[in-house]
N, C-alpha and C positions, 0 to 999 in steps of 0.2 A: 325731357328726362323723360326714362321710363317709368309709370308705377311704382312705388313702393311699396312694399310686398307687405309694409309693418300697418295699411289702412287698405281693412278689406269693401268696408259699406259705405256711404258716407251718411253713415246713420247716428242721427242723436242719441244719446244715452244720460237720461234725466239724471237726474242726483232729487229721491225722492225727498228728503228733507234739506231743504239747502243751509249751508253752512254757514250764512247769516241768519238763518228765523229766527234762533233770540236771540237776544242783544250782549255781547262782546262786551266783560267788565273792564271797566279804564281804571288804575288802579297808580294813580299818583305816589310818587317819591318821596322822601323827608328832602325839603328845602336846604340842602346844606352844601359845603363847596368841601371838599379835603385838600391841606397840601402835601403835594409829594416831593419827598427827597428825591435830586439828583441835583449833588454838591452844595446843600440846601437844601432849604425851603422854595418850595418854586410853586406858583402858581399860575400857571396855562394865561389868568386872565393877565399879569401883569407880563410874561414875557412879549403879547401879546401888542398891551402897554407901548413897553420898549422896545420892539420892533418892527415900529412904526404901523397898525393897523389898533388905536385908537378908539376908534368906533365899533372893533367887534369886541374889545376890551371891556367899555362899559356897559354893551351890551350884557356879556357876561355877571358882570355885577351886582347888574340891575334885574336880568332874570330869575320870574318870578317875586319879585320885593316890592312892584310899581304893577299896580287895576287900570282898567279902565274903566272910568263911569260912563252909566248911561242913562237916562231917563223914559218913560212913555208918554203917553199924551197926558195920561191919569195923571202922571206927575210921580210914578213909585221908580223908587232907584235900582240902582240894578252894577253892582263893578266885580268884574272880570279879570282876572291874573293874567299878567304880560307872559307871555313866556317867549325867547329866542330866535328859540327853532333847532340852534344850533345844531350840528351833531357830535361834535365839541365842548358842549356845553355841560357841565357836570353836575344841569340838572335834564335838562330835551335830553342830551346823549346815551342817558342811561338804560340800559337793557327794561322793559315793563315801564317807558315812562311815558304820560300825555304825547309824546309825537311817536313813539314807535307804535303804540297801541296802533291811532292813526294812520301811521300809512298800512297798518295790517290789516287794514279796514278797508280803506278808502281800493286794497289790489284784491282785497276777497271779495269784494263788490266783482268785480271780472271772471273771476273765477271759481264762481257756485253753482254753474251750467251740470258741466258732466264729473263724474264720479272721478274718475283716474283723469290728473295732472303725473305731469311730466316736468324733469330736472334735469338742463343739461348745464355742464361746469366746461367754457369753452377756455382754459388759460392761454397762456400766447408766454413766446421761448423769454425768460429770468433774464436775458439784456434790455430787453423791450420792455420786459413788465415792471422791470424796476427803474426806468428810463424816467423823461419828465414828459408824456405826453400830452403835447395839443390839445385841445378842446373836439379842433377839429376831424384828430388823427381817431379820439373818442369816440364820436362822433361815425364814421368808417365805419368803428371795428363793429360796437355797439349794430347797428345795422346786417354788418357781414353774420351776427349770427343770429340775427334771425333768418336772412334768408339761408341759411345752411340748416337752419330748421325748419322751416316753407318746405327746403327741397326739398330733402330728405325723410322726413316726419308726414307731409300732409296738411300738416295742422295750417288750419286760416288766421289763427295770429297768438302772440308771444308777447310776453314780457321780457326783459333785456335792463338786468338792473349792476351795473357795475359797482364792481366790490373795489376801491382801491389799495388797498391791506390783508393782507392773508392771518389766519389764527393764530401765528407767533406776532405779529405789532412788531416784529424789527426791524422794521422795514414797508417800502413798496412793494407790494404785489398784485400791480394790475391785474382783473380776470375779473369777467365775462358770468352771470346766472341766468337762465333762458326758463321761466315760468310755463308750461302753457299747456290748455285745457287739450280732455283726449276721445274723441269723439267716432267712429262711426269700429270702433273696434270690442261691442257688450261690457263695455266695463272693461276687459284687459289692455296693460299698461305694458307687458312684455314686450321688448323689443330684438328683433334678433341678431346676432352678434352680426350681419352680414350685412346690417345697419349701421350701425355701431360703428366697423371698419371704413365706411362710407362715409359718414360726418368728420370721421376725424380727416380723412385723407382731402374728402372738403376742404373743412377747415383749413388746413393745410397749405391749400388750393389757393383760398385767401389772404393767407396772412402774406406767404412767396407773392402776389400779384401789388399788398401796401406795400410792405417792407422788401421789396426787391431780395428776398430770401431763397433758401432751393430745400426746404421741408418737405420731408418726403410722406410723415403724421405725426400726429398732434397727441398733445394728453385733452381728452376728452372728459367727462365722466359723467352716465346717465340714470338718473332715478324716479320711479315715480314710487308716487300717495292714493292710496284709494281710502283710507276711514277716514274719520275727523280730524280723530287724536291728530295725526299723521300728516294731515293739508292743516291744520291749525300749527305746529311744531316748523312747517316747510314755511309758512307765508311768517311767523318771527323767526327762525332763519335766516335766512334771501333777505329780507327790512331791518334787520337789526342792528342796532348802530354802531359803524365800524369805524369808524375814525372817533371814536373819543376821548375823553379831555388826559384818560390813564397813557394811551394810546399813540393820539398827539406828541404827551410832553419824554414819550420812548420814542420818538424820532428827531434825527435831526434839524437844525434851523432850515437846512435846506428844502428835508422834504416834509417840514410845517410849510413852510412859505409855499412849496406846491398844491395844497393840500387845500389851502386859503386861494389859494390861483383859481380853483375851482367852483367857486363859491356861486353862485348862481343857473352853474349846468345843471341841469337832467339829469340824473347821475339814475332814471325808474325811466324809460321809453315807451310807449305800449306800439305793437303795432298788427299789421293786417286787419282784423275781424272788429279787434282788443283794443285800437284806436280809437280817441276822446269822440274823435270827427265820424265815426262808424258805429262803438259797439251798439248806441239804441237800433241802428234800425238793424245792426244784424239779429242785435237779441229776436228786437219783435217780429223778424221774417221766422224764425231758424224757429224761437220759446214763445211758450206763451209767456203774459205779461204778470210777471210779479214781482210783487213788495218786499225789497231787497228788507229795507229795516224804518222805524217810526224815527226820524229827528224827534226832539222831543222838543219845543214852545222853545225854552230856555237857553239850548243850544245857536236857535236860530236869530238867538238874539230878537222875543216876541214875548210880552208881556199874559204872561197868560190866562190875567183879569181881562184886561182891554185886546187884547188880540188883535194888537197892532208893533208895526216895528222899533222896534227902539232907536233914541238918535243922541250918538256919541258927544258928550258933555266935556269929556278932558279929561286927561290920567292926574293919580292922587303913589300917595307911597299906601302901603297897603297896613304901617305904623297908625294911618290919619285916616283912614274908613271910621264913617262915624255910626259906631256901633249902635247905642242908640238908635238907631234909624231900622237898622237893616240887621241884616241874623245871615251866619253862612248854612253858606245850600250844602254847598262840597265842598274840599278845600281849593277849587278852583272856581267858586262863584258864590257872592255875596249879594242877593236882596230884597229889598221892601219887606217889610215886618205883613207890611197885609197883605203880601201878592205868597210868602207865608205861610199864613194863617191859610188862604186862600190853599194851597198846593195841599192842606190836612186835611180838606172834606173831602167826602169822599167823591172822582169826577166818572163820568159816565164817556166812553168811547175816546175820549184825546190824548193825546200824547203828551201830556207835560215836562 
């Protein structure tokens, strides 16, 4: 394949103040569920239980109401609020939730190295995007999106995210968001029109091969970001909860069952140098070692006093936490009063 006019030289352009050089604040939303009117008062957890998904329904019902009890070697007690992590949960699936922010932070650690980021949105014909594509085809399409991005833009790695629904939330609309670092352009992110046309034609050829179609071109959108606020906005948008409780309740029963059938499938995949098995080796080769962020001891389930890993004791209901022995550290964690007193003392050079 001829060299892309988009890539001039393989010269890295390092972000002087990386995106994750300061801690990204995570704010947990209020713990409450909402009833939805849909021919009567309907909650998704009720529909799940009644439709043959009792485990999912119970997980939603118990989300944030249960804590895991841990204890360190020194006998200090810690309680961590338990979340179900499901995108359609009224708590975990909200924009700005703990799980949303965690997805954004994990993705950010792959992309902080270059100043410009590129984003390609690959769509597929309506008749296919509204159908129940098997996981095998989703995997093939994710890889195809990466190959089109790699071959036409010369990038070394990319993230491909599946969005099963569109912004209208009125039914299935499967499409693919591809995010990648742009290097070798000295901070420039614009793409010549001829390259965009080649990308559309290349995606059409992929779809023709996969689905036996006869497309000459397709709808592919390109954008790029260079400033930190726009980067955060881009990450939040791409990794936002798509199949939320509200969106799920607007779907037909058949569409809901399809979304549930994708449970366990990796909707976010990294390719090339950004793949998990290659990322650290690639970074060591091309970039000076950098510490992205300090993970506090409590987040790592290490006691700040003993500095030893905590052991799991069991689970309890939030209402049964012995508040005479522990106090609230944040909305998700209760810690031993002795540990809380220790943390209030000035600490030197430790990520507590």
